[in-house]
C-alpha positions in Angstrom: 104.5 103.9 66.1 104.4 107.7 65.9 102.5 109.8 68.4 101.8 113.5 67.8 100.9 115.7 70.6 97.8 118.0 70.5 100.0 121.1 70.5 101.9 119.9 67.3 98.6 119.5 65.5 97.5 122.9 66.5 100.8 124.6 65.1 100.1 122.8 61.8 96.5 124.0 61.6 97.6 127.6 62.5 99.5 127.7 59.2 96.1 127.6 57.5 93.2 130.1 57.9 90.8 129.3 60.5 88.0 132.1 60.2 86.4 134.5 57.8 88.2 137.2 59.4 91.5 135.5 58.3 90.2 135.4 54.8 89.4 139.1 54.9 93.0 139.9 56.1 94.4 137.7 53.5 92.4 139.5 50.8 93.6 142.8 51.9 97.2 141.6 52.1 97.0 140.2 48.5 95.3 143.5 47.2 98.0 145.7 48.9 101.0 143.4 47.6 99.6 143.5 44.0 99.2 147.1 44.1 102.5 147.9 45.7 104.3 145.8 43.1 102.4 146.4 39.8 100.1 149.3 40.6 97.3 147.1 39.3 94.2 145.6 41.0 94.0 141.8 41.5 91.4 140.3 39.1 88.9 138.0 40.9 89.8 135.2 38.4 93.3 135.2 39.6 92.4 135.2 43.3 91.9 131.4 43.8 95.5 130.3 43.1 96.8 133.2 45.1 94.4 132.1 48.1 95.4 128.5 47.8 98.9 128.8 49.1 98.0 130.5 52.4 94.3 129.3 52.6 93.6 126.0 50.8 90.3 125.7 52.6 89.1 129.2 52.0 85.9 128.1 50.3 84.8 126.4 53.6 84.5 130.0 55.0 82.5 131.5 52.4 79.3 130.1 53.8 78.0 129.0 50.4 78.6 132.3 48.8 80.6 133.1 45.8 84.1 134.8 46.4 82.5 137.9 44.7 79.6 137.9 47.2 81.8 137.5 50.2 84.0 140.4 49.0 81.1 142.7 48.4 79.7 141.9 51.9 83.0 142.4 53.6 84.5 145.4 51.8 82.6 147.8 53.7 83.2 146.5 57.2 85.2 148.6 59.5 88.9 147.9 59.1 88.8 145.9 55.9 91.4 147.2 53.5 90.1 146.3 50.1 87.4 147.3 47.7 85.8 145.6 44.9 85.8 147.4 41.5 83.9 146.4 38.4 84.8 147.4 34.7 82.2 149.7 33.4 81.4 147.8 30.2 82.7 144.2 30.9 80.7 142.7 33.6 82.9 139.8 34.1 85.9 141.9 34.8 86.0 142.3 38.6 89.0 143.2 40.9 90.0 144.2 44.3 92.4 147.0 45.3 93.6 148.5 48.6 90.9 150.9 50.1 91.5 154.5 49.1 93.2 153.8 45.8 91.5 154.7 42.6 91.9 152.7 39.4 90.4 153.0 35.8 90.4 150.0 33.6 92.2 150.6 30.3 90.0 151.2 27.4 89.6 148.1 25.1 91.3 148.5 21.8 89.2 147.5 18.9 91.0 146.6 15.7 87.9 146.0 13.6 85.2 148.4 12.5 81.9 148.0 14.6 79.3 146.0 12.9 76.1 147.7 11.8 72.6 146.3 11.8 72.7 146.2 8.1 76.0 144.0 8.4 74.2 141.6 10.8 71.1 141.3 8.6 73.2 140.4 5.7 75.1 137.9 7.8 71.8 136.4 9.0 70.5 136.1 5.4 73.6 134.2 4.4 73.3 131.8 7.4 69.7 131.3 6.7 70.4 130.6 3.0 73.1 128.0 4.0 70.6 126.4 6.5 68.1 126.1 3.7 70.7 124.4 1.5 71.6 122.1 4.2 68.0 120.7 4.2 68.3 119.6 0.5 68.9 115.8 -0.2 72.7 114.9 -0.4 72.6 114.3 -4.1 71.1 117.8 -4.8 73.7 119.3 -2.4 76.4 117.8 -4.6 75.1 119.6 -7.6 75.1 123.1 -6.0 78.1 125.2 -6.9 78.1 128.8 -5.5 81.3 130.8 -6.3 82.8 132.4 -3.2 82.5 135.9 -4.8 78.6 135.4 -4.6 78.8 134.5 -1.0 80.8 137.5 -0.3 78.4 139.7 -2.2 75.6 138.2 -0.1 77.5 139.4 3.0 77.5 143.0 1.9 
């Protein structure tokens, strides 16, 4: 039979976060370490695995909020050492960085030409045409033969 003392249990629990303040300190530590090593912010999507090592129960201290909400609420509190930043055009791209540091997300590189309203209407017309064909009985569909060149012309 193995007996553990109360003090040995307390030291095991001390390894894990116990308060929201600990979560705030851990977020600041992660943001600073990432900035010092890579000169980049930490994307929110990358935070859960980083938090899991030191704070596997961090969700318990969010009080039902999302991690983004928690960061927004705590970033401005006195002594907190991180700031939430958002990409100017991509709403889902969020990150934290140390307070006082500025960062601009790199511009997205587009390899294709932007689609115009005319392109979209041609595509819609083709899709509508194909949907209409789909409604035909199976024996009629087997008799329909449309050259690919015609379909491409319909896209233009």
